[in-house]
C-alpha positions as CSV (number, residue, x, y, z in Angstrom):
1,M,0.2,0.4,0.0
2,K,1.2,3.4,-1.1
3,W,1.2,5.9,1.6
4,T,0.3,9.5,0.4
5,R,0.5,12.8,1.9
6,A,-3.2,13.3,0.7
7,V,-4.2,10.1,2.8
8,L,-1.6,10.9,6.4
9,V,-2.7,14.4,7.0
10,P,-6.4,13.9,7.8
11,V,-5.6,11.1,9.8
12,A,-2.7,13.2,11.4
13,L,-5.3,15.8,12.3
14,V,-7.7,13.0,13.4
15,V,-4.9,11.5,15.5
16,V,-3.6,15.0,16.8
17,A,-7.4,16.0,17.5
18,M,-7.6,13.3,19.4
19,T,-5.1,13.4,21.6
20,M,-5.8,16.8,22.2
21,A,-9.4,15.7,23.1
22,V,-8.8,13.1,25.5
23,A,-6.1,15.4,27.2
24,S,-8.4,17.6,28.4
25,S,-11.0,15.5,29.0
26,P,-11.3,15.3,32.5
27,A,-10.1,11.9,33.4
28,F,-7.4,13.5,32.6
29,A,-7.2,16.6,34.5
30,Q,-5.6,17.6,37.8
31,D,-7.2,17.5,41.2
32,T,-6.2,20.5,42.9
33,T,-8.6,19.3,45.8
34,T,-6.3,16.2,47.5
35,T,-3.0,18.4,46.4
36,T,-1.9,21.3,48.6
37,T,1.3,22.0,47.6
38,T,3.8,25.4,47.6
39,A,6.5,24.7,45.6
40,P,5.5,25.0,41.5
41,S,5.3,21.4,39.9
42,T,8.2,20.6,37.8
43,Y,8.5,17.9,34.4
44,H,11.7,17.4,33.6
45,S,14.2,19.8,34.7
46,A,14.0,22.2,37.1
47,G,11.3,22.8,36.3
48,N,9.9,24.2,32.9
49,A,10.5,27.6,33.4
50,P,11.5,29.9,30.3
51,G,15.0,29.9,29.6
52,I,17.4,28.3,26.8
53,R,19.7,25.4,29.3
54,W,21.0,21.6,29.1
55,D,18.2,19.8,30.1
56,G,19.6,16.5,29.0
57,W,20.1,14.6,26.0
58,G,18.3,11.0,24.1
59,P,18.3,8.9,21.3
60,R,15.6,8.1,19.2
61,V,14.8,4.9,16.5
62,G,12.0,4.5,14.3
63,V,10.6,3.2,11.0
64,S,8.8,5.9,7.7
65,F,7.1,5.3,5.4
66,N,7.6,6.8,1.6
67,P,10.2,6.3,1.6
68,D,10.4,3.0,4.1
69,Q,13.1,3.1,5.6
70,F,14.6,2.1,9.4
71,W,15.7,5.8,11.7
72,G,18.1,6.9,14.2
73,G,19.2,9.1,15.9
74,V,20.3,11.7,18.9
75,H,17.9,14.7,20.2
76,F,18.9,17.8,22.5
77,N,16.6,18.7,25.1
78,L,17.8,22.8,25.0
79,G,15.1,24.8,27.8
80,Y,11.8,25.9,27.5
81,F,11.2,29.3,25.5
82,A,8.2,29.5,27.3
83,R,6.0,27.8,30.4
84,D,5.3,24.3,28.4
85,V,7.0,25.1,25.2
86,R,10.4,23.1,24.7
87,F,12.9,23.6,22.1
88,R,14.3,20.4,21.2
89,P,16.6,19.7,18.0
90,S,17.3,16.2,16.7
91,I,19.3,14.5,13.7
92,W,18.4,11.3,12.5
93,M,19.7,9.1,9.9
94,G,17.4,6.9,7.8
95,F,18.8,4.0,5.6
96,G,16.1,1.6,3.1
97,D,14.1,1.9,0.0
98,D,17.0,2.5,-2.8
99,V,18.1,6.4,-0.8
100,T,19.5,7.6,2.5
101,L,18.2,11.0,4.5
102,I,20.2,12.5,6.8
103,T,18.1,15.4,8.4
104,G,19.0,17.9,11.4
105,M,15.9,19.8,13.0
106,A,15.2,22.6,15.0
107,E,11.6,21.9,16.9
108,V,9.2,23.0,18.7
109,H,7.2,21.1,21.1
110,Y,4.3,22.6,23.4
111,I,3.9,19.8,26.6
112,F,0.3,19.5,27.9
113,S,1.5,19.4,31.4
114,K,-1.7,18.9,33.4
115,V,-1.6,15.9,32.1
116,Q,-0.4,13.5,34.8
117,V,1.3,10.3,33.5
118,W,1.5,10.3,30.5
119,K,2.1,13.9,28.9
120,P,1.2,14.2,24.8
121,Y,2.7,17.3,23.2
122,V,2.7,18.3,19.4
123,G,4.9,20.8,17.9
124,G,7.0,20.7,14.6
125,G,10.4,21.6,13.5
126,L,12.7,23.5,10.6
127,G,15.5,21.6,9.4
128,L,17.7,20.4,6.4
129,T,17.6,17.2,5.1
130,W,20.1,15.3,3.0
131,V,19.2,13.1,0.5
132,N,21.5,10.4,-1.3
133,A,19.3,8.0,-4.1
134,D,20.7,5.1,-5.1
135,E,20.4,5.6,-9.6
136,D,17.7,2.8,-9.9
137,S,15.3,4.4,-7.5
138,K,12.3,5.8,-7.7
139,W,14.4,8.8,-5.5
140,D,17.0,9.3,-9.0
141,D,15.8,12.7,-9.5
142,K,17.7,13.7,-5.8
143,L,20.8,11.1,-6.6
144,S,22.8,14.0,-3.9
145,D,20.9,16.8,-2.6
146,T,19.7,18.8,0.3
147,E,16.0,19.8,0.7
148,I,14.4,22.1,3.2
149,A,12.7,19.8,6.4
150,F,9.3,21.1,7.7
151,Q,7.7,18.3,10.3
152,A,4.8,18.6,12.1
153,V,5.3,16.4,15.3
154,G,3.1,15.2,18.1
155,G,3.6,11.8,20.4
156,V,3.6,11.4,24.2
157,E,5.5,10.8,27.1
158,T,6.2,9.4,30.6
159,K,9.2,10.4,33.5
160,L,10.0,7.0,34.6
161,H,11.2,5.7,38.0
162,S,15.3,6.6,36.9
163,G,14.3,9.9,36.1
164,A,14.6,9.0,32.1
165,L,11.9,10.0,29.7
166,L,10.3,7.4,27.5
167,G,8.2,8.4,24.7
168,F,6.4,7.2,21.3
169,E,6.2,9.5,18.8
170,G,5.2,10.8,15.2
171,R,5.8,12.9,12.7
172,I,3.9,14.0,9.0
173,G,6.7,15.2,6.9
174,I,5.9,18.2,4.9
175,A,8.5,19.5,2.5
176,D,9.3,17.1,-0.1
177,A,12.4,15.1,1.3
178,D,10.6,14.8,4.2
179,P,9.2,10.8,4.3
180,D,5.3,11.3,4.6
181,L,5.2,9.6,8.2
182,M,7.7,8.4,10.9
183,L,6.8,6.8,13.9
184,G,9.2,6.4,16.9
185,V,10.3,5.6,20.6
186,T,12.2,7.8,22.2
187,W,14.5,8.1,25.2
188,S,15.5,11.4,26.9
189,F,18.7,11.2,29.7
190,K,19.8,13.9,31.7
């Protein structure tokens, strides 16, 4: 089955809308009547107060569709632009479908911090993708080229007992050289 943007974009919008609806439902709301604390709540760093700083890094792996690839890379948690607005640049490499992609992206995520255990986030990223395709591939019009990368991002993550974050993420590629859909697992360490 061939994945196309005409199918993926509406599906992604439905998934994002459902995630936002579930995340804002009373079942996920914080019960403020049973918790009284004077300290501000924290998430991963010393708080998600604004400030660009080193908050850690982590690996990421997954699969993509059109091109059909396995990919892996690393991201860097570099603090918050504003409350719940995280800056997380990343770089990854994809192999398969007769093409190699290397992408570096500056990403911004909005984290729904009121959710207690699995925190959903949505966002996007802008960057560059280097494409290296085999001559006999369907990507032969881009044998070796650098393209603009633009992706919509959504996922959920939770803090483990060790302090690390475990997350599941989906991405929709908007630019020509981006994979149509990427699914992956992320970890973040301090």
